[in-house]
N, C-alpha and C positions, 0 to 999 in steps of 0.2 A: 215340764219342769222349769223351763225359760221360755223366751222368745213370743209366743202368740199373746198371751193375756198382757206381756210387761209391755208390748208395743201397743195394744189396744188401751190399756189404762193411761199409758203416759201420754197417749194422743190426745186425752180429754182436756188437755190446755187449749185446744182447739175448739171451736164449736162441734157439737157431738157429730152431727150428720157429715162434717168433714171428716172425722176420724175415721167413722164407719167406711166413708167412700175411699179412703187413703186403704184401709183393711183391704177392701173388695178389689181395689186395683193393683194389689200388690203381685210381683210375678209368681205364677202357679209354682208351687215345689216340685221337683222331679223325683218320682217314686222307683224304688228299685226292686224287682222281683227275682227271686232267688231260692230254689227249693232248699238247699240245705241250709241257708241262713233263716229262713222262715221255720224250719222244723227245729232248729235249735232255740229259738226265741218262743215257739210254744211249748218246748220242753222249760223253758225257763218261767212261763206266764203261768202254764197249768196250775200249779200247786197255791201259787199266790192268788190267783183268781176263785181258787175253791176256798181258802181261808178266809177271802174278802165275800163270800157268798156269790158270787159273779159266774159262776161255772157254766151256767146255763143262758149266760149273756152274748155268747159267740164274740167275745171281745177277741180282735185281732191285732196284732202289731204290724204296722206300715212302715218299711224302710224309706227314708227321705235323702236323696243323694246331697249331702252337705258336710263339709270337713269339720264344723263347729260341733262342739259337745253339747248337745242339745236333745231334748225329749219333752213332748207334751202331748195332751189330748184336747181335741178339737169338739167331741161328742162322747155320747155314751156307750160307744162302742169301738173304738179304735185309740191306740196308742201309737203316736208317731216316735220314731226315733231316728236321730239322723246316724249316718254311716260314722261320722266323727266320733261319735259317742262310743260306737262298738270297737272302732279302732283303739281309742283311748282308755278303754277298760282292759286292764291287763289281765284282771281275773272274771269267771263267770259271776262271783259275788258282788262285784262292782256295777254290773250292768242291771243285775237282778236286783239290788237296791234300787236303782231307779226306775225300773218297772214296777216295783211294789209302791213306790213314791205315785207315780202315776194312776197304778190301782187305786189309791188312796183318793185321788180326786175324783174319780169315777164312781166309788162306792159312796163317798161322802155328798155327791149330788153337789158338787162345788161348780161345775159349769152352770148349770141352772141357776144356781142363788147367784153367781156372778151376773148372769144375763138380767137377775131382778134388779140387783145394785147398780147395774148400768142403766137400767130403765128408770129407777130413782132417780139417778144422776141427773140424768137427761131432761126429766122433770124439775128437779132442783136448779138446773141451769137456766130453763126458760124462765122459772119464777123469778131466779136472779138477775136476768136480763130484764124483766117486765119492771122489777123493782129500781133496779138503775135507771131504767128509762123514765120512770115516775119520778124519781129523785133529781134526774136533768132537767124535766119540764117544771117541777117546782123551782128549782134553780132559776130556770128562765124568766118564770114568773116573777121571782123575788129579784130581778134586775143584776143577776150575777154575768160578769163578762164571758164573751164566746171563748177566751181562752183558758180561763177559770173553770167553765163549766166542762171544756172538752177534758182537761186533766180531771175534774172530779168523775166525769162519765166513765174515763178508761178505768180510774183505780176502782170504781163502784162495781164494774163489770166484772174486772181482774180477779178482787179478791174473793168472790164467792167461788168462781170457778178453781181458783187455787186451792181453797178449803175443800171442794167437792174432790179434785184429784186427791188431794192427800188422806181422804176419808177412804176413797176407794184403794189405795195403796195399802194404806193399815189394814182394810179389810182382807186384801190378797194375802197379805204377810200372814195373817192369822190362818188363811186356808192353807198355806203353805206351811207351816207348822203342824196343821193337823195332818196333812198328808203324811208329815214325815212320822208323827206318833202311830200313824196308822200302818205305815209301811214297816216299823219296827214291830208292831204286833202280828203282822202277817209273816214276816220273816221268822218270829219266835215259834208261831206257829206249825211252821212247815220244816221247824229246826235247823234254820239256817241264820248265820251271822249278821249283824247288822255293822260289821266293820267295813265291809264294802261301800256303805252309805258315807261313813265319816271319811274313809279315803277319798271318795269323790269331793266332798266338800272343803277338805284340805287343798284338794286340787285349785277349786274354786277361790280358795282362799289365798292360795299364791296369786291367782290372777287379779285378785282385788287389793293386794298390799300397796301398789303404787297410787291407787286413787283413795285410799281410805283417809288420807289426811285432807281430801279435797270434797267428797261426796258428803251429802246430808243424808243420813240413812233414812229419814220418812220420805223422801223420793225415790225410793226403791222397791219394787214390786216384791224382793223377796228378802228374807231377812239376811244378814250381814252373814258372811260364812262362818266367820268364828263364834257368831251367836249360834247357829245351828250347829255346829260341832259341840260347844258346850252342853246345847240343850239334849242333845243326841247321847253323848259319851253315856252320861248317867243311864239312861235306859238301855242302851247297847249294854255297857258292861255289868249290867243286873243279870242278863240272859245267859242261863247255863250254856247257849250256845256260840257265845261269843268268839270262842277260838276255835270255832269249827272251820276246818278246810273245805273247799269245793272237792268232789271227788274226781281222782286222776283222770278218768274218762272223760268226764265234763271238761274240764281244764283243756285236755288235748283239742277236743271240737272247738271249744273257744279259740284255742292258738290257731286252729285251721281256719276258722271263720274270719279271724283277723288278718291272717296271711292271704287269705282269698281277695277280700276287701283290697289289701295293700297292692297285690298282685294286679288288680284290675283297674287301679285307679291312679296309680303312681308311675313315674317315668322308669325306665331300667336303670338308670344309675341311682335313683332312690330305694329301689328294691333291692339294688346289690349292697348300697350301704346296710340296711335294715336286715336283709339276710345273705351276709356273703358266703361264697362258696364254701367256706370252712365250717360252715354252720349245718351240720348234716342232719337236723331235725326233720320230722315229716312236714311241719309247718314251713320250713325255709325251702324245701324242696318243692310243695306245693305254690307257694310265692313266685319261685323262680321259673317253673314250669309255664304257669300263667303269662308271667312277663313276656317269656320267649314266643308264646304263641301269639301274643296280643302284637308284637312289633316285629313278625314276620319269619322268627326262626322256627318254621313249625316242625321241620325234622327233628331238631332238638327238642324242642317241646314234648312231640310225641315220645320220643326215647325218655324224657325224664317222667312223663306221665306213666308210662310201661313200668318204669322203675316204682313209682309210688302203687300201682296196681299190684305189683309182685310182693310189696311190702305189706300192704293191707287189702288183699282180695275182697274182702266182704265190704269195704266202703265203696258205695255205689256213686259217689260225688267224683271219684276219679274216672271212672267208666264215663261220667256227663261230662267231664272236662274234656277227655278224648274224642268222644262224640262231637264235641261243640267245636273243637280244634279243627277237627278234620272238616266239618261242614263248612266254618266261616273260611277255611282257607280253600274252599272248592270242590272237596273231595266228599262229596254228599252221599256218593254210593258207598264209600269205605265207613262213613260214620255211622250208617244204619246198624251193623250188627254190635256196636257199642252200646248204643242208645236204646235198641230191644233189650239189652241186659238191665239197663238201668230202671226201664218201664218194670221189669219184672220185680226188680229189685227194691223199688219202691212203692210197690203196689199201685202202679199207674198215677203217680203223681202228675197232675195236669200239665204242669209247665214242660217237663220231660216229655210227656206224650206229645204235645205238641211240637216239641224241637224235632222228636222221631217222626212225626208227620210232615213236618217240613223238608226234613232228609228224604223221607220217600218220595215227596213232590218233586224235589230239586234234583234227586238222581236220574230222572228221564226214563225211568224203567216202567212201560204201560203195566208189568205185571204187579207192581207195586200199588196202582191206584185204589184198588178196593180196601187194600190193608190201611192206606193214607187216609181215606175217608172215615174208615172205623175208628182210628186213633185219634183224628181230629175232631169227630163227633162227641166222643167220649171225653176230650179235652175241654171243648168248649161247653160242655153240659155242666162239668164241674167248675170251670172257671171261664164265665159268660162274657169277661172283660178284656180278654186277650185278644188284641186287634191284630197281631201276627198271626195267631192259629185261625182266626177267621179269614183273613186273607188266603192262607195255604189251603184252607177247606174250599173256598172259592176256586183257585185253581184247580184242586183235584176234581170236583165236581165239572169243571170247565171242560178237564181232558176226557171225563167220562160221558160228555155230551148231554150231561143235565144241566140246560142253561138255566133254569126257573131256581134250582138250588144255588147255582152257582153266584145269581142276582143276589137272593136272599141273604148266602154267606157273606159275600161283599158288602151288604148293606149294613149287617151285623158289625163289621170290621170298622167301618166308617163311625156307626154311633159308640163303639167302642172307646174310638181314638178322639169322640166329641165332635164330629164333622157331621153335624145331624142333616143338614141342608142336603147334603149328596147322599148321606144314608136314605132319606125319605125319596130322593128320586128312585134311586135303586130297587127300594123296596116296592115303590107303584109300580116299577117295570116287572119286578119278581110277581107281584100281586095279579097282573095281568096274564102272566104266565100259566099260574096255577088254575086248577078248575075251582069256582065260586065253592067256598064251604069246607075245603079240603085242610089238614093241618098245615099246610105250606101257607095256602091262601090267608089264613087267620094269622098266622105268624108275621106274614109280610103287612096285613092290614093293621097288626097292633105298631108295627113300628111306623107306617104311613101317619097314624094318629096320636103318636107318641108327642106329649108337651114335655120338653127339656125344661130344667130350670132355668129362670131367667138368666142366672149369672152364665149357665152354660151356653143358652140362647144367645147371648151379646157376643161370646167368642166365634159363634160360628155366622159370620158375616159373607 
């Protein structure tokens, strides 16, 4: 919704190749994986994607560890959402509105059209520079002084680029408005209110109040918040679902999600202010239990988690938290039982299966080795991008004396973390250990011959 395109388009005041280099050189965002939050976001997006005709496109929501309120799309199959947007959205409807807006960008093909606009802008920029250079040559032939010639050249080159930039920003503002209208359409089709979108834009309007007197609206990549609110209110209030509230059970899950993020990302004093001991809600207990385990008070954390489990035994993520707290505090053998429960309760969610496999390996119990391999193989089949799962699987194979598969799993782990050079070396070693033509040999050979994208290859030096 904000972010990527704004930065890219605004950079067009620079030579275009410079803008692209700047974009590619930015720090890679840190992604977060969490089964509970991902399941909630899938439930938020599923009806929206169906209404947009994207149910079969396997669109996924990716969490970015960033405290700012932001969401964006970078291709046709992923919606990126900052954790700050989740924490600051007090109702499911608010974040569902954001997801509906981003879905509008995907369904409308806005990214492809923006690339076309950028390609056209690059052509126009080159033409403008050539014309400016031609004008400078004509001026020199006409006897214009060097100083005047420099001023004329700078003006001739700057004016077209500024016009191009304003044109692109105008185009992007139009796409944002189109995505807003599409979002309202999807919300109506799913019987949900657009009020959450308006509440989100009202937050942006508050943020913009201090710059409204100083900003040129034609230099913004998004419409001013007050304009978006005015345009949306008429559409939203015409819907029979405008006053529809989120179901209480969904609100409760949303509150737990926010508490989880705050518990895992904030200092204990911040958590205590947000969720004081006098707050007996389940979300408050969740945040305080997470904070206690993160900052070393594991005994207190386990007692608080057990109270949560007693309060809601069917919630698998309380069992997951108990297993994680025990595992990360060095009590791997004790973590196995709750993690086994979670695997059963979540139909073998790969991230939780991976954690169980890690616990089985770290327990040091040889009797658990076969179970660890079984759980980790299934986890990596469903989620092949988990470097930690591959590393645990390599350890399990190693303890079982299966050196070839240990090398192959370790190679996969390095590939998953983007360390292709080390991964290829381990894959080559694994290939030598497998009989030629066997499944293991073929998998190792695939890794040895894999050509990573140039941007990824450049990171692995």
